[in-house]
C-alpha positions in Angstrom: -177.3 20.6 206.2 -179.8 18.0 207.2 -182.8 17.4 205.0 -186.0 15.9 206.5 -189.3 15.1 204.7 -192.5 15.8 206.5 -196.2 16.4 205.9 -197.6 19.9 206.5 -201.2 20.8 205.9 -201.8 17.6 204.0 -198.8 17.8 201.6 -195.4 16.4 201.7 -192.4 18.7 201.7 -188.8 18.6 202.6 -186.9 21.0 204.8 -183.1 21.5 204.8 -181.7 23.0 208.0 -178.4 23.0 209.9 -178.3 20.4 212.7 -178.4 23.3 215.3 -181.8 24.5 213.9 -183.2 21.0 214.0 -182.1 20.7 217.6 -183.7 24.1 218.4 -187.0 23.0 216.8 -186.9 19.8 218.8 -186.4 21.9 222.0 -189.2 24.3 221.1 -191.6 21.4 220.3 -190.7 19.6 223.6 -191.2 22.8 225.6 -194.6 23.3 224.1 -195.5 19.6 224.3 -196.3 19.3 220.6 -194.8 17.2 217.8 -192.2 18.9 215.7 -194.5 18.7 212.7 -197.2 20.7 214.5 -194.6 23.3 215.4 -193.4 23.6 211.8 -197.0 23.7 210.5 -197.7 26.6 212.9 -194.6 28.4 211.7 -195.6 27.7 208.1 -199.1 29.2 208.6 -197.8 32.3 210.3 -194.8 33.1 208.1 -194.7 36.4 206.2 -192.0 35.3 203.8 -192.2 32.7 201.0 -189.3 30.6 202.3 -190.2 28.1 205.0 -186.5 27.4 205.9 -186.0 31.1 206.6 -189.2 31.3 208.7 -188.1 28.3 210.8 -184.7 29.8 211.5 -186.3 33.2 212.4 -188.8 31.4 214.7 -185.9 29.5 216.4 -183.9 32.7 216.9 -187.0 34.5 218.3 -187.6 31.6 220.8 -184.1 31.7 222.1 -184.2 35.5 222.3 -187.4 35.4 224.4 -185.8 32.8 226.7 -182.7 35.0 227.1 -184.8 38.1 227.8 -186.8 36.2 230.4 -183.7 35.6 232.4 
């Protein structure tokens, strides 16, 4: 697990994810041309569950699924 601290919606938080999920978030953010903090904020605002780490993992999985389906 890698833990990173960041600001989302004006408050500091930390997020612990496996390195593979951090790499996925970086790829997602790069593909959209936004900072990783913007991407995480958008995931945070749209998440149906209380756990941000889980919402981030599900978003990364969905992004890769969409890419695979597009091929």
